[in-house]
N, C-alpha and C positions, 0 to 999 in steps of 0.2 A: 076210468082215469086215463088221460093221455099224457105222454111224456115226449121230451125232445132230447136228442143227443147232439152235442156240439163238439166238433173235433177240429183242432188246429195242428197242421203239420209244419214243423219248423226244421231248420237244418240240423239241430241237435236232438230235440225231443218232440214227441207227438203227445199232445194233451187232449183229454176227453173229459166231458162233464155230462151230467144228466140234470135237466131242469123239469120241475113239475109244471102243472097248468098255471100256477101263480108265479112262475119264474123264480122259484126258490132252487138253489143248488143242492141237490141231494147227495152227489158224490163227485169227486174229481180225481183223476189219475194222470200220471206222467210216465211215459215209457220211451226209451231211446228210439229215435227215428232210424229206420233200417235202410240199407242200400236200395232195396225195393220198397218204396214208400207204402205200397198197398199192404205189405206184411205188417208194417208198423201200425197202420190204421186198424187192421183186423185184431192185432194184439190189444190195442187201446180199447176197442169195442168190448172185447172179452173182459178186460179188467174193470171197466166202468160199469158194465151190467152186473158183474159180480159184486162190486162194492156198493152199488145202489140197491140191489135186490129187486130191480124193476124187470118184469117179464118182457122179453123181446117183442112179444106180440102187442104190447101196449105202447110201443114207441111209434109215434105218428109222424114225426118230422126229424130229419137228419140234416144238420148244417155242417158244412166243411169250409174251413179257411185254409188256404194252401199257398205256398210260395212256388208251386209247380211251374206256373207260367213265367215268373221272374227267373227261376233257375234255368228254364229252357232257353231264354234269351241270353243269359250270362254264359251258359255252357255251350250255346249254339247246337243244342240237341233236340230232336223230336219236332222241329219246326216244319211247317208245310211250305211248299213252293207257291209263290203268289204272282199272279199276273196283274198288271197295273194298267188301268185306263185313266189317263189324265185328260180331262175335258178342259182344254185351254189353248189349243193350237190356233194359230201359230205363235201366240203371244208368249208362251212359257217354254219354248224349246231350248233356250240357252242353258237351262239347268234341268237335266233329265231326272226321272225317278231314281232313287237309291244314291243320289249324289251325296258324298260325304260319309257314307256308311262305312264302318270297319269292314275290311275285305272279307274276313271269315264269316261275319254275320250276313253280309251281302251274298256270299256264295251259298249259304245255307237256305236263303229265302228267295232270292231273285228268280223270277220267271220272266216271260216276255213282257215288255212294257211298250205302251203306245201313247203318243200325244195326239189327241184327236180334236178337231174343230168343235168348239162349244165353249161353255163357261160364261161368266157374267162379269160386269163391272161392279164396282163397290155399291152403286145405287140400283143394281138389279138389271140394268140394260145388258143385252146379250153382247158378248165379244164377237161371236159369230153364231150362226145357226148350228144346232147339233147335227153332226154328220152321222146319221143313223147307218148308212151303208158301211162306213169305216168301222163302226162298232160291231156290226155283224161280221165283217171280214176278220177283225181282231179276235172275236170270240171263237170263230171257226178255227183260226190258227192255234188258239190256246187249248183247244180240246185235247185232252190226254196229256197235257204238259204241266198243268197246274192243279194244286189242291184247293185253291180258293182264288177269288178275284177281288181286288180293291178298286173302287171307283171314286175318283177325286175330281171335283169340279172347282174351277176358280171362283171364289166368293160364293160357294154353294150355301154357306150359312145365311146369305142374303136371299138367294133364289135357288130353291131346291129342285126345280122341275127337271133340269138336265140330268142330274144324278139318278133320280127315280126312273126316268125314261130309259137311261142307259142300262140300269139294272134290269128292267123288264126285258129289254132286248137280249142281254146276255143270258138271262134265265131261260129264254126260249131255245137257246142253242147249246148251252153247256150246263150240266147238272153238277155244280159245285157251289159251296157257300159264297155269298157275295157280301162284302162289307162296303157300306157307303160312308164317306167321310163326314157328311152332315150329321150323322148319328154318333160320331166318335169325338171329334175335336172342334175347335173354335177357329176364328179367322187367323190366317197365317198359313199360306198354302203348303210350304214344305214340311212344317211341323205337323200339320193336320194329315198330310199325305203319309208321313212316317208312322204316325199313330195308327192310321187305317191299315197300312201294310202289316204292321205288327199284329193288329187284331186279326186280320185274315190268316196270318201265319200261325196264330195260336189256336185257331178253332179245332184243328185236329189234335193238338197237344192237350187241350182241356178235355176234349172228347174221350181220349184214352184214359185220362185220370178219372173222369166221371164214370166210365164203364167199370173201372176197377173198384171204385167206391160202391157202385150198385151191386157188384158181385159180393163184396164184403158184407154188405147189409143183407143180401139174400141168403148168404151162407149162415148168418146168425138168425134167420127167420124174421127179419125186420122188413115189414112192408110200410115204407114211409115216403112222404114227399121229400125230395132232395132240394136243398138250397145251397148256394155258394155265397161266401162273403164278398162284398164289394169294398172298394177302397175308400168309401165315404163312411164306413162303419155300419152299413145296413146289409140286407140280404137281397138275393135275386134267385128266382126259381131256376131249375136246371136248364130248361129250354132257353130262357133269357141269357143265362151265363154262357151257353154254347154259341149264342149269337154275338155276345160282347165279352169274350174272354179277357180282353185287355183291362177290363174294369176290376179284375181280381188282383192286378199288380198293386202291391202296397197294402193289401188287405190285412196282412199279419199285424202291423203296428196299429191299424185302426180297430181291429178286433180287440186288441189289448186295451186301447183307450176306452172303447165302449164298455168292455168288461170291468175296467177299473171304476168307471162311473157307476155302474150297477152295484158292484160289491161295496163300494165306499159310501155311496149316497152323495158324493161330491159332484157338482156340475161344472165347476170352473177351477182348474188346477193344471199343473204340468203332470204328465204321466211318464214315469221312467220305467221302461220294460227291459229288464236285464235277462237275456236268454243265455244260451250256452256259448254263442259265438259273437253276438253283437248286442249293443244296448240301443234301443230306439226311444227317443224322447219326443213326445207330441204334446199338443196343447188341447185341453178339454174346454170347450166353449158351449155352455147351455146343454151339456151332456153329450155333445157330438164332437168328433175331431175337427180341428180347424183345417180348412183346405188351403193349399199353397197357391199363391198368386203368380208364381214363376213357372216358366217352361220347364218341363221335367226331362232329364236326360236318362235314357234307359238303354243299357247295353251299348253305350257309346253314340247314340243318336238322339237328337232333340225332338221332343213331341210336345203337344199342347193340350192333351186331354187332362181331365181333372186328376189331381193327386193330393194326398194328405200332406200337411206341413209337418214333416218328421225329420229329425236329425238322427242319423245312424252313425255310431262309432264302433270301432273294433275292440269291444270289451265285453266279455261274458264269463260265465262260470268255467268254461273250458279254455279261456285265454292262457297262452303259454307265458311263463315268467322267465325273464333272462336278466343276467347281470348279477354282480356280487357273489358269484359262484353257483348260481342256480342254473340247472340244466346244462352243465358242462362249461359255463362261461367262466372267465377269469374273475378272481376276487376283487380286482380293481376296476372291472367294467361297470359302467353306469347301469342303473336299474331301467329295464325296458319291458313293457307289457305288450304282447301281441305284435301286430294285429291278428296273427294266426292263432288258431284254436285247435284243440284235439277234437272238438265237435262231439258227434254221437259216440266217440270212442272213450269219452271221459270215464265211463264205468270200468274201464280196464287199464287206462293209462295214467290217471291222476294218482298221486301218492296215497291219498286217503283210501283208494280202492285197491292198493297193492301194486300200482304201476310205478313207473320211474320218471314221470314228467311232472314238474312243478307247475301247477295251474292256479288260477285265481281262486278256485274253490279250496285248494289247500291253504291259501293265505287266510281265507275266511274262517276255516277251522282253527288255524293257529291263533287267530285273533280272538277266538271264543264266540264268534257270532253265529256259528253253524255247528250243529252236531249231526253226525251221520251214523245211523244204526249199523253196528258191526264194522264201522270204518276204522282205519288206522290213524293214529296221530302222526302228522307229517314231520319227518326229521329234516329240518332246513338248515342251510349254512347260516352262520351268525349274521344277524342284521337283516337277513332277507325278508323276514315276515314284516317288520316295521317299515322297511323301505318300500316294499311292494304295496303294503296297505296305504301308505301315504300317496303313492303313485295312483292307486285306484281312486282315492279321494279327489285328487287334483283333476284327474280326467273327467270324473262325473261332475264336479263343481264347474269346470270350464264349459262343459256341454250344457248344463242347466243355465248358465249365464248367457249363453248364445241364444237360448230359446225363450228367456224371460221377456215379457212384454214391457217391463220397466225395471229400474234398479231396486225397487222395493222387494223385500223377501216374499216368496210365494210358497204355497203349500204344494207338496208333491205326493202323488200316489205311487208307491213303489210296488211293482208287480213283476212276475216272471220267475222262472225256475232258478235263475241266478241272482235273485234279489238280495240274498244274504251276503254277497260280496261287497255290497254298499255299506259304508258306515251309517250309523243311525242319526248322526247329526252332520249337517252339511252347511257350508257358508252360503248365505243368500236364500236359505230355505226356512220358512216359518214353521212348517210342520211336516213330518214324514209319516205318511199314513200307510199302514199295512193291515190287511184284512184276511179273514179266513178264505181259503181257496184262491188267494192272490197269485199263487204260482201257476194257476190255470186260467188267468184272466182272459187270455186270448181265446180259449175255447168257450168261455162264458160269453164273450162278445160275439162270437160266431153264432151262438144259439139264441141270442136275445129276441130276435124275431121281427124287428121293424123292417119293412120292405120299402125301398125308396126309388124314385125316378127323378132324373134331372133333365132339363131342357134348356137350350140356349139358341137364340136366333139373333140375327142382325137385321134391323129394319130401317128403311128410309121413311122418315115421317112426312115426306112429300106425297107418299102414296097411301098412307093410312094414318089414323089418329094414334096417339100414344096409348089410349085406353084399348084400342083394338089390338095393338101389338102385344101389350101386357096380357090380354085375355087369351091370345093365341098360344103364348108360351106357357101360361098357367095351365091351360087345358092339356097341352102336350106333356107337361111334367106329370099331371095326374094320370094321363093315359099310359105313360111309361111306367109309373109305379104299379098300376093295375097289371100291365103286361109282365112286370117282374114278379108278381105274385101277391100283391096287396089286396085286401078286401076293399072293394070299391066304396062301401059305406063308411069305412074308417079312414079313408085317405084325406089328409089335410095338407095344404100348402104351408111349408115351414119357413121358406125364405123366398123373397122376390127382389131382384136387383135390376136397376135400369141405369146403364152407364153410357155416357156419350163416347163416340169413337173419335179419337184424335185426328185432326185434319180432315174430317169428313162432316160437312155441314148437314144438319138435320138427320144424322144417322146415329142410332143407338144400339147397344147390345142389351138384350133382356135375358136374364137368367132366372129360372125358377126351380125350386126343389120341393117335392111332395113326398109324403111317407104315410104308411098305414100299417095295420096289423096283418099278419099272415092270413091269406084267404082260407 
């Protein structure tokens, strides 16, 4: 018998589950995230193996969903220095790389940058010939100064040759990871450039996290294939993740959405994932998270790589309650929740655990929706429990209303360790679904095992037929799914889109998504 371990590292809790070969959940555990996240992962592995009774030698796959890359960008820590080659001179010199970045993030990431002759027009014609000598000179200058290189060509999604050739030249001269924008983002030069720079900066970040995860598994006698969660609700093998770490950004909410679909058996609904610090609301469509159609802003910069359509609000089990005398506020002050949270310190700071801070968890206990073994009943100022409970209801209902596809009532699947803070009836909701192991839905989603690849290209239909363009992108999506770790025999194309490009005659964007079982 072979088993899988799924682990999701959040800001407050680390969740772990064990799945059997039929993808049944054998055990789930939740343990506080620690300042050194590797320690929390090791603790979670100990607890879930003990709870499931599964021998460590029979674990064949280990899946990790983590906010590590997101946190590195937000906190400006652990990022690599990135050298940038923009292939678009002299046409794009008015706006240099890193333009508009927050100063602290730019200081953490920025290496030498160069605007070099090359790039293409929207129809694939060259702006100018690729200056290979300038690329060689730039790569030589960057040696020893950067941890990775980002290569960005003007309209490279239309014509990829310049980026690939530039990457080959750089690889001959400098031995660092190379990120090519055509593999990261869509049309839109600056947003695609930003996403590619972030990807390059995160390669070392995710590498350090992966090394710690490997050590934790080895210390437990687990010899398993390692996979990371992607932000489309699927998995990618370790080698693929180290090449495209930016695709782990946003994987926490999508893991929860996939886990909610698996546990509830529902394929179309809203998923409300209440953690210790935030609540994430996503849309479940045919069993997968709906992707956002808008440019994503990460760490203060605009990017255009794929991201899930998720609304995040500052409400969780550890959210601090203020007003009407709570937490030292005046009795006449209005009720206010968060957005700050006690986070992973909830087990020592919340009233129910003997602490002195009123949290949303204390409100749930006072309202009778949650019982905590060996917990203390919170002593609250008069009126605080009802006022805070009403404030929680209003925040959740307003957020659900923003994400609903129509005014009609919708079912929601309620998951996450902080789910008990939500009332069981909500305006605009037809059914509130709770399932066993719902508090670890994120870890379930991380372990489910579908592996996907996505591809997107821009084509001029003056140079090829529509059928040829679609076939190229379809084959590229299948190849990327296999590279990410899917069994080639099981890969299927799940979606195929063809969209006209505004103001560009006979030009289309073709997108494809393929997925299959673990190889």
